[in-house]
N, C-alpha and C positions, 0 to 999 in steps of 0.2 A: 731172622724168617728169609729166606729166598723165595722169591716169585714163581708162580708157574707160569709158562711161556703161554699164551693164548696164540694158537698157530692160524691164522690165517689161510694161510695156503691148504692146510688140510681142510678147514670147514668149505673156503672157496670148492675143494676138488669134490667135495661131497655133495653142495647145492646143486655145481654145474652138471653131474651127472643126474639128479632128479631132472633138471632144465631139458638136457638133453633126451631123455626118455619121452618127455611132455610134449618137445619138439617134434622127435619123430611119429608120434599119435596125430598130432595135428596136422603134418606133412603127409599121412596118409589119408588124411580126410581132404587133401586139395589145398592146404595151407600152409607154405614153408614161412617161419618167420625171417624176417627180412630187415636188415639195419642197414642205412644209408650213410656214411662218415664224409664229412667235406675238413678238409684241411688246407688252409692258406698259408701261404710261407714255407719253409725250410728250419725251422727252429727243431733241433738233434731233438729235446726231450719231447717235444708234440707228437715227431715222427715215430717214435717208440712205443708211446703209448696208443694211436692210432694202428701201429701195427699190431701191438697186443689185444686190441680191440677184435680186428679183424680177423686174427687169428683164435681169437676164443671163440668168435660165432661160427667160424667154419667147425670148428671140434664138437660144438654144440649141434650140428646139423642147421645151421643158419644159413642164409643167403648173406653175401654182404657186399654191401657198393660201397668203392672209394672215389671220392672225386677230389684233385690234387689242383691248386690254384697257386700262380705265381706271389709273391710277397706284396707284389704291387699291382694286384687285380683291383679292379672295379667293384665296388660294394653292391653295384647295380647286377651285375653279373653273378655272384652269390647267392645274392635275393632271387634272382630269376631262378637258378639250380632248386632253391630250397621252394617257391612256386612249384616246380614240375614234379620235386618229390612228394608234396604234399598231394597233388592231383594222382598222385599214382596210387593205387588201392592193393599192390602188391606189396610196396614199401611198410614197414608198420612202425620203425623207429627213425628217425634223423636227427644228428648229432653233429654239431658244428663244433669242433676241436679247438679248446681257447688256451691260450688269448690270443687274439685276431690282430694284425697290424693296425696302426694307427690311423688309417682312414677309415675304419669301420667302425661303428656305433655297436658296440657290441649287444647293449640293451635290446634294439631295434633290432639286430639279426636271430637273436632268440627269441623274439617277441614274433618273429616271421613265421616260426614253424608252430603250425596245429598242436594247440594243448593234447589232441590224442594222438600227436606222435612225436611229442616231446619226451623222449625216454632217459634224457639228462635229468628231466624234472626241475627245471630252471624257468620256465614260461610262470607269468606272474598267475596264472589261472591254477596251474598248479600249485604254486606256493600258496595261494589263498584257501584252496582246499585242504592242504595240508592243515593249516592253521585254524581250520573249522572242523578237522576231523573227520573228514570225508575223503573217501576212498579217490585216490590221485595217484599220479606217477610222483615217486618219491625221491631228492636227491640222490645219486647212488653211494656215496661215501657215509653218509650219515645213515643211510637205511640198512647197509653194511656193516657199520657198528651196531646197530641194534641186530641184527641178526648174529653178528658175533655171541652178543650177551647172552643172547635168547639161545644158543646151542649150549653155552657154559650152564644154562641153568642160574644167570646171574638174578638175584632178587634188585628188583630194579622199585616198585613200589613202597615208598619211604625210605630211600635212599637220599641223602644229600651229592648232588651232581656238581660238579664246577669244570664249565666249559672254558678255554683260553682259545679266543677267537670269535669275531663277530661274523664273520663273511656271509653272504647268501649261499654259498655254496656248502660250508659245514656246520659253521660255529650258529645261526639261527635257524637253521631245519634243526640240528641236533639238538638244542634246545626244547624246541617244539615235540620231537618224538620222545626225549626223556620227559618230558612236562604230561604228554599224554599216557605215559605208563605209571604215573602215580609219582614221578622223583621231585625233588626241590631242587630247582635249577638254580644257578648263578651265573652268567656270562662276563668273565672278566677278560680286559683288554689292556690296550697302551695306556688308557685312563686309568687304569683301576688302580688306589692307593694300596699297599700292604695285600701284595697276590699270593703271600705266602699264609697268612692269616685266613684266607679262604680256602687256599688248599689243604692246609691243617684241619678242616672240618669235613672234607672232600671223600666220600665212602668211593664215589666213581667222578675219575679225571679224564678229559677228554682234551688232549693238546691240540692246537691246529692255529699255531700260530706262525708258523712258517719262521723259526729262530733257532739253528742248531743247538742241540743239549740246553734247551734253557730251562727245563724243569729239571730239577734234582732230588737226589732222594733227601734230601735235609727239608725241603719244602713240602713233603707228604704226610699224611696221615698213615702211620703203621696198619697196614693189610689193607691198603686204598686198591682198587681197580684202575691200572694207567691205561689209557687208549689211546697210542701217538699215532696223530693222522699224519705229522709233518714227514716231509722228504726232501733233505737239503743235502747238497753235494759239497764235499769238503776239498781244500785246496787240493789234496793228494788223490780226490779222484773217488774218494769212498762215499757211501749214503749213511747217513743219518738222520734221526729223526727229530722233534722237538725236545724229547725227553732224553735225560744223561742216562741211558740204560744201563749203565754199570751202578752206578750208585741207587738208580730207582730199584731195581730188581731187589736191594737188600732190605728195602723197606716194602714195597707192594706185597699183595695175595696174587696177583695174577697182571699179567706185564705184557703189551705185545711188542715185536721186534720191527726194525726197520732195517731192512726191507722184510716183507713173509708175514707182516701184519694184517695191516687193515686195504693196501693195495691190491691185493687179490680179489678182495671182497668188494671194491668197487665197481670191477670189469663185472663183476659174477652179478649185482645186483642191477646193470645196467643189459645183462640177458636178461633178469627177469622182467624188468619194464618191457624189453620188445615181445619177448613171450604174450607177457599179458595183453599187450595191444593187439598182437597175433591174434590171442584168442577171443578179443572180442570183436576184431574183424569177422572171424569162423562164424561167431553167436549171430552176427547180422546177416 
């Protein structure tokens, strides 16, 4: 068996075309979706992520605002900018690129963003709404995974799903989303005993552990659907995921590549959240 590739880039392009059309309609009504991005410091990876987000906004017909601060910026200055953006009715989404320098309390910064403009879906209020099964801004990466599974008509109800990683950004919300669609969900992590035993019964595997090529084909159930959220840079500069792609594709039925898998969907769902915020503003 050789797995079919789940091409996130192609799916993302299709979804973004629809988002751009909706944005065009909304702009014609006098409301142009607007995303404000705050970047603190000069971390190269963060700078690339922000650049990609700004470019995606502009291509979709959104207005984008970018605010750069040095790595030694005072938290009060950044919090003041967030307060200013909260009060600006023309701004529909606010994103603070993580990680932040050590002088920042990341939780305090994320909580300073109005839940109605928290298009990353990280605010405690939005996370609580997700847990309750209520409409909210969903964290972009797990929501992107769910959209990929939907586009591929993957049957989630009744499936055994194993998530490797328990972060607030991916692992925990991913578990809630799969659970809400009827999957039986297991979250594995660094303290899990016999990870392979869990993976061997998993119909759906989501790897978000941050360790290069950690999951091998020998650990998987034949025919499993493998979603690789990890992105790791190797010593030679190449990128790879948390899954050993070459061995896993011989066992899985469907697998995401790295790059070109989940990554494009994360930015796509950020656009979707910003569009939704703009639509809510227009409705008012």
